[in-house]
C-alpha positions in Angstrom: -17.2 -13.8 15.5 -18.4 -15.6 12.5 -19.8 -12.9 11.4 -16.8 -10.6 11.4 -15.8 -13.0 8.0 -19.1 -13.6 6.6 -22.0 -11.3 6.4 -19.7 -8.7 7.7 -16.3 -9.3 6.0 -16.6 -6.2 4.0 -17.2 -4.4 6.8 -14.1 -6.3 8.7 -11.7 -6.0 6.3 -10.1 -2.2 6.2 -11.5 -1.7 9.8 -8.9 -1.0 12.2 -8.5 -1.4 15.8 -5.9 -0.1 18.2 -4.3 1.9 14.9 -3.9 -1.8 13.1 -5.8 -2.3 9.5 -7.1 -5.5 9.2 -5.9 -6.7 5.8 -7.3 -9.9 5.6 -10.1 -12.4 7.3 -11.4 -15.9 7.0 -11.8 -19.5 8.0 -8.4 -21.1 9.2 -7.5 -23.9 7.7 -4.4 -26.0 7.1 -2.6 -28.7 5.3 -1.3 -31.5 7.3 2.2 -33.3 6.5 0.4 -36.2 4.7 -1.2 -33.6 2.3 -4.8 -33.8 3.8 -6.4 -30.3 4.1 -8.6 -29.4 7.6 -11.0 -26.8 6.5 -12.9 -24.4 8.8 -10.7 -24.9 11.8 -11.0 -21.4 13.3 -11.2 -17.6 12.0 -8.0 -15.6 11.3 -7.2 -11.9 10.9 -4.3 -10.6 9.3 -3.3 -6.9 10.0 -0.8 -4.2 8.0 2.0 -4.8 10.5 2.4 -8.4 9.7 0.7 -9.5 12.7 -2.0 -12.5 12.7 -4.0 -14.1 15.0 -6.1 -17.3 14.7 -8.8 -18.1 16.9 -10.7 -22.0 17.3 -12.1 -24.4 19.6 -10.4 -27.4 20.4 -12.4 -30.2 22.0 -14.2 -33.3 21.0 -17.7 -31.7 21.9 -19.5 -28.5 22.4 -19.0 -28.5 26.0 -15.9 -28.1 27.7 -14.0 -27.0 24.7 -11.1 -24.9 24.8 -10.6 -21.7 23.3 -7.2 -21.7 21.6 -5.8 -18.2 20.4 -2.7 -18.1 18.3 -0.9 -15.0 17.8 2.3 -14.5 15.5 3.9 -11.6 13.9 6.1 -11.3 10.9 9.5 -9.9 11.7 12.2 -9.0 9.2 14.4 -7.4 11.3 16.9 -10.4 12.9 17.7 -7.9 15.8 14.4 -8.2 17.1 14.8 -12.4 17.5 16.0 -12.3 20.6 13.4 -10.1 22.0 11.0 -11.4 25.0 8.4 -13.0 23.5 5.7 -11.9 25.7 6.8 -8.5 25.6 7.4 -8.3 21.7 3.7 -10.0 21.1 2.2 -7.5 23.4 0.5 -5.0 21.1 -1.0 -8.0 19.0 -2.2 -9.8 21.8 -3.9 -6.6 22.9 -5.4 -6.9 19.5 -6.8 -10.1 19.6 -8.4 -9.3 23.0 -10.2 -6.2 22.1 -11.1 -7.6 18.6 -12.4 -11.1 19.8 -14.0 -9.5 22.9 -13.1 -13.2 24.6 -13.6 -11.8 28.2 -16.8 -10.4 27.4 -18.1 -14.2 26.1 -16.5 -16.4 28.5 -16.5 -13.8 31.6 -12.7 -14.7 32.5 -9.8 -12.6 32.7 -7.3 -15.1 33.0 -7.1 -18.9 31.5 
């Protein structure tokens, strides 16, 4: 996965998966409420339909770590706010599963 945002970043950005184009990718970082910045907290991918996925490891060590997957999508149509979340994010979740190939790497189909 890291290859997709390092040595193969130029190939990754602009490529398409399930008809959605990857427009940006990189290391995920965030700024906490106290202003501190936590860098290299995972990997993010942004798509041309406004969706974004972030994947990161959670845990204190390399053994028994949990893979966290965050999926969101910018929606400007206020009529869609009441849609069922699982149904609304079904397409971006499918993108994430295909792109990241989590089932292949972890050998599981469910949490």
